[in-house]
C-alpha positions as CSV (number, residue, x, y, z in Angstrom):
1,M,16.4,0.8,6.3
2,V,15.6,1.5,2.7
3,G,17.2,5.0,2.7
4,S,15.9,8.4,1.6
5,P,13.2,8.4,-1.1
6,R,15.5,10.0,-3.7
7,A,18.2,7.3,-3.2
8,Q,15.8,4.4,-3.6
9,P,16.4,2.1,-6.5
10,P,13.5,1.6,-9.0
11,E,12.4,-1.8,-7.6
12,V,11.9,-0.2,-4.2
13,K,9.9,2.7,-5.7
14,L,7.5,0.2,-7.1
15,R,6.7,-1.1,-3.6
16,L,6.9,2.1,-1.6
17,G,5.1,5.4,-2.2
18,H,2.4,7.9,-1.3
19,Y,-0.9,7.4,-3.0
20,V,-4.0,9.6,-3.4
21,S,-7.6,9.4,-4.5
22,D,-8.4,12.9,-5.9
23,A,-12.1,12.1,-6.0
24,R,-12.2,11.2,-2.3
25,G,-9.5,13.5,-0.9
26,L,-7.7,10.5,0.5
27,G,-4.0,10.2,1.0
28,V,-2.0,7.2,2.2
29,T,1.5,5.9,2.4
30,I,1.9,2.3,1.3
31,D,5.1,0.3,2.1
32,R,5.4,-3.2,0.7
33,T,9.1,-3.6,1.2
34,S,9.0,-5.8,4.3
35,E,8.4,-9.4,5.3
36,L,7.3,-10.7,8.6
37,S,8.3,-14.3,9.5
38,G,8.9,-15.0,5.8
39,R,5.4,-13.7,4.8
40,R,4.9,-10.7,2.5
41,V,3.2,-7.8,4.3
42,A,2.3,-4.2,3.7
43,K,2.3,-1.2,6.0
44,L,-0.2,1.5,5.5
45,R,-0.5,5.0,7.1
46,Y,-3.3,7.4,6.3
47,D,-2.4,11.1,6.0
48,G,-2.9,13.0,9.2
49,T,-2.5,9.9,11.4
50,A,0.4,8.3,13.3
51,D,-1.1,4.8,13.3
52,I,0.5,2.2,11.0
53,V,-1.7,-0.6,9.9
54,L,0.0,-4.0,9.2
55,L,-1.6,-6.0,6.3
56,E,-0.9,-9.6,5.4
57,A,-0.6,-10.5,1.7
58,Q,-2.5,-13.3,0.0
59,P,-3.0,-14.2,-3.6
60,G,-6.1,-12.6,-5.1
61,S,-8.0,-13.1,-8.4
62,A,-7.4,-11.2,-11.6
63,H,-3.6,-11.1,-11.3
64,R,-3.6,-9.2,-8.0
65,T,-2.4,-9.5,-4.4
66,D,-4.9,-8.8,-1.7
67,Y,-3.7,-7.3,1.6
68,L,-5.8,-8.0,4.7
69,A,-6.2,-6.8,8.2
70,H,-8.2,-9.0,10.6
71,R,-9.3,-11.2,7.6
72,K,-10.8,-8.2,5.8
73,V,-9.4,-7.0,2.5
74,V,-8.0,-3.5,2.8
75,L,-5.8,-3.2,-0.3
76,H,-5.7,-4.7,-3.9
77,V,-2.4,-4.4,-5.8
78,Y,-2.5,-5.6,-9.4
79,E,0.4,-6.8,-11.5
80,T,-0.2,-3.9,-13.8
81,G,0.5,-1.5,-10.9
82,R,-3.2,-0.5,-10.3
83,V,-3.9,0.0,-6.6
84,E,-7.3,0.0,-4.8
85,I,-8.2,0.5,-1.2
86,Y,-11.2,-0.2,1.0
87,V,-12.0,2.3,3.7
88,G,-14.7,1.2,6.2
89,D,-17.5,-0.2,4.1
90,E,-16.5,1.8,1.0
91,G,-14.4,0.6,-1.9
92,P,-12.7,-0.3,-4.0
93,I,-11.3,3.2,-4.3
94,A,-8.8,3.7,-7.0
95,L,-5.5,5.2,-5.9
96,R,-2.6,6.8,-7.9
97,R,1.0,7.1,-6.8
98,D,1.8,10.8,-6.6
99,R,5.2,10.8,-4.9
100,D,8.0,8.9,-3.2
101,A,7.7,8.2,0.5
102,A,10.0,7.2,3.4
103,P,9.6,3.6,4.7
104,L,7.2,3.0,7.5
């Protein structure tokens, strides 16, 4: 357990948070603090839902990590901190971190 959002160290806050797209009215919690069988993963939960989507990391182009579900890219996380998401057939949709979040 990572602890309460306020007690999290900075390196955790860089990998865990709530993100929004103001233009699309989209909110999502992204948790990149876990590994599964030694592989980096991300957990994602859209606002208003209880479902948690498990994404597997793979190196992407342009200094980013791509996160996939069922071999389809869902999330881009760039070394600069930029985050983009694909929803259905739309994307990339730029997200900004707006607050801390509890781990998924």
